[in-house]
N, C-alpha and C positions, 0 to 999 in steps of 0.2 A: 761793811755791812754785818749785821748780827747773823747769828748761826741761822743757815737757810734750811729750813725744812718745808715740806710741801704746805703751802698756805692753808689749805683744808686742814692738815693735821695740826698746825699752829693754832687755828681757831678753836677747833676741838679740844686741843690740849689746854687752852686758856679757859674754856667753859667748864671743863671737868677739872678745874682747880690746878691746872699746869702739871699734872701728873697722872699717869695712868695707874693709879691705885686707889682702890675703893677704901682703904684706910685713911689715906689723905684727904678724900672728899668727905668721909664720914666724921673726920676730927679737923674740919677746916678752921675751927676756933682757933686753937694753938698755932696754926700754919700762918693765919692772917695777924695774930699778935707778935708773932716771931718776925714777920715782914715789916709790919708798921711800927713795932718798937723801935727801929731805927730813926724814925721821923717824929714820933710823939709819945708821951707818956699819959695814959688817960686816968682820969680820977676814978674812984669806984663807982660813982653814979653814972659816968659816961660809958664805962665798961659794961655795967649792967644794961644800958640802953642798947649798946652795940650788939652784945650777946643776943638780946631778944630779937634785933632786928636780923641778925645773921641766921637765927634758927628760922625766922619766917621766910627769908629769902631762900634758904637751902630747902624747906618743904616745898615752896612753890617751884623751885627749879627741878627737884626730884619728881614732883607730880605732874608737871606739866611740860618742862623743856626738854629733859633727857630722852623722851620718846621722840621728839622730833629730830635730834640729832641721830638717833639710832635709825629713824626712818630714811634720813639722807644717806647714811652708811650703807644700809641695805640696798637702797636704789643704786648707789654707786657700784656696789659689788655686782649687782645683776648686770649693769651697764658693761662693766669691764669684762664680764663673763660672756656677753655678746660680742665683744670686739673692742678693739682701741678706741680711745676717746680723741677727737680732735682738739685744738686749741680752744675753740669756742665752748665746747662741751665742758672743758676744764675750767674756763673762766665763769662758766653758770654754776659749777659745784662751789667755787671760791665765793661768788656772789651770794649764794644760798646760806653759806656758812657766815658770811659777815651779817647777813640778817639776824641770825642767832644771836650774834654779839650786840648788834644794835637793839633788839628786843631785850636783852638782859641789861644794858645800860639804861634804856629807857624806863624799865621797870624799877630799877633800885634808885635811880636819881632822886625822886622826891623825898624818899626816906634818908637817903644819904646826905641830902642838903639839910634835912631836919637835925641831923647828928651832927653836921659841920656848925650849925649854929649854936651848938652847946660848947664849942672850943673858944677857949680865952684867946684874947690877943697875942698874949706870950706863946701859946701853944701854936698859933698859925705863924708867928714870926719864926719859931724854931722849925716847923715844917718848911717853910719857904727857904730858910738858911741851908739846911741840910739837903733839900732838893737841889739848890743851886750848887752845892759843894760836890754832890754826886755827878750832876751833870758835867761839871768842869773836869772831874777826874776822867770821865769817860772820853771827852774831848781830848785832854791831854795824851791819853793813852793812844787814841786813833792818830794824833797828829804826829806821834813818834814813829808811826808805820811809814815806810816808802811805798810807792805805788806798787812795786814788785811784791812786797810783803803783803799788802792788802789782797791783790790779786791771789797770791799763793793760798792765803787763808780761806778766802773765798772759795777757790777750787776745792781745798780741803774740806771745808763744810758742806758743800754741795755734795761732794762724793761721799760724805759720811751719811748724809740724809738719804741718798739713793740706795746705799748699801743696806742702811736699816730696813728700807722698804722692801727691796727685791733682792737682796743678797748681793754677793760680790758682783761688780759689773764687769763685763768683757772689755777689750780695748776699744772696741767700736763706741761702746757707751762711755768709756772714760773720755774719749774724744769729744762727744757730745757735750758732756759736762764741761770741759775745758772751752769749748767753742762758746758756750752761753755764758760762762763766767766772765769771758773778756767783754761782754756786752752789758752786764749789770751796771747801773749807775749808783756809786756809793752815795748814801743818803745821810750819813752821820753829822755832817755840817748843817743840812737842812734840818735835820731832826733836833739838833741843838737849838737852832734858831726858833724852832716850833715851841721846844719845852720853855724857852726864854719868854717868847711872847705869852703862852699858857699861864707861866708863873706871874708875869705881871697882871694878866687878866684876873686871876686868883686873888693877887693882892688888892687890887682895884676894887673887886667885888666886897671883900672883907673890910676894906677901908670905909665903905659906905654901908655897912651891914645893918644900920638903922633905917635904911631906905625901904619903903613899902614893897619894891619890887626885888629885893634882896634875894628871896628863895627862887624867884622866876629867873633870875639871871643864873643862880649857881646850878639850878636843874638844866638850863640851857647848855651850860658849859659841860657838865657831867654827861648829859646825853650826847652830845654832839661836839667833842673836843676837835674834831677835825676841821671845824669852822676856822680854827686860829692857824691852820697850815697855810703855807705861801703857795701861790699858783706853782712855783717851780718844785717845791716839794710834793705837790700832789701829781704833777706831771711826771717826776722821776719814779714816784710810786706805782703809778699806773704803767709805766713803761716796764718796770721790773716785773710786776705782777703778769703782764701779758707775755714777758720773757719766760717766766716760770712755767705759765700755761703751755707756751710753744715747746719748751723743753721736755715737758711731760709727754706732750703728744708725740714727740720725736722718739723719745725713749720707750714709750708705749708700744711703737711698732716694731722695736728690737727685742722685746722682752722673750726669753726662752721659755718652755713649758715649766721649767723648775722655778724661774723667777715669777712667773705668773702665779704659781701656786703659793709663793713666798709672800706677795702681795696680798693676795686673797686670804691667807692665814693672817696676815696682819689686820686686815679689815675685820675679819671674824673675831679677833681678840678684842677689838674695839667694841664690836657689837655685843660680845659677852661681857665686857666690863661694865656696859651701860645697863645691862641686865642686873649686875651685881648692885650697881648703885642705886637702881630703881628700888630694888627690893631691900635695900638700906644694909 
């Protein structure tokens, strides 16, 4: 499994450019080019088009979306102040955060498809080749691990995320984390299969890029890549999400006053960060 953070925090982290830093958010251009530079070299015209679109997306995101994330965080803070949340309440928070992500993808998908249409066959082939290489590297690293090593890393990452949000856990909380770590289903194999299927879908769409429905197909893929997940992958992901929520609910019941204050301060930091991002 990948590093385990609270699902809510994962989504907000992604939507805030994967870093709780207004500097990064306000300088998303170089961060994006640093990341995609591993996959494709843009021409000057392509870069100019992408720069323009990124600026527009960021302005939209700053003016309309950030306040929604902030509202959810404020509401979550108020709920936690009233008492512990149960599993279903944590799942509701996760679902609401997922809707933010879906809205973001839906918003940018048509314009992102327009940019993708400008890529040459050689650029697409290069992207697919590097994508496959990176996917295989991740799988090889995962396959080297024994089940015991996978469990140990899972426990360690869960414990780190808990400590990051509430401070040092006591023994009872450590035992809760260990209990749930045993129940999570590793999804790297399913994720690799999903990425392979997704890559084939992208390749097939671009092979037929002269078809009149090319953009429609690409927009559908960008907006809803989950359609390419197998039922087994979806079931495992749902299982793990429910486990996260159940674990949070159980941990929530054990928080000391000091830990509650730590979690509240964490949420307050996120809320303040979003204020900074909105103001630019």
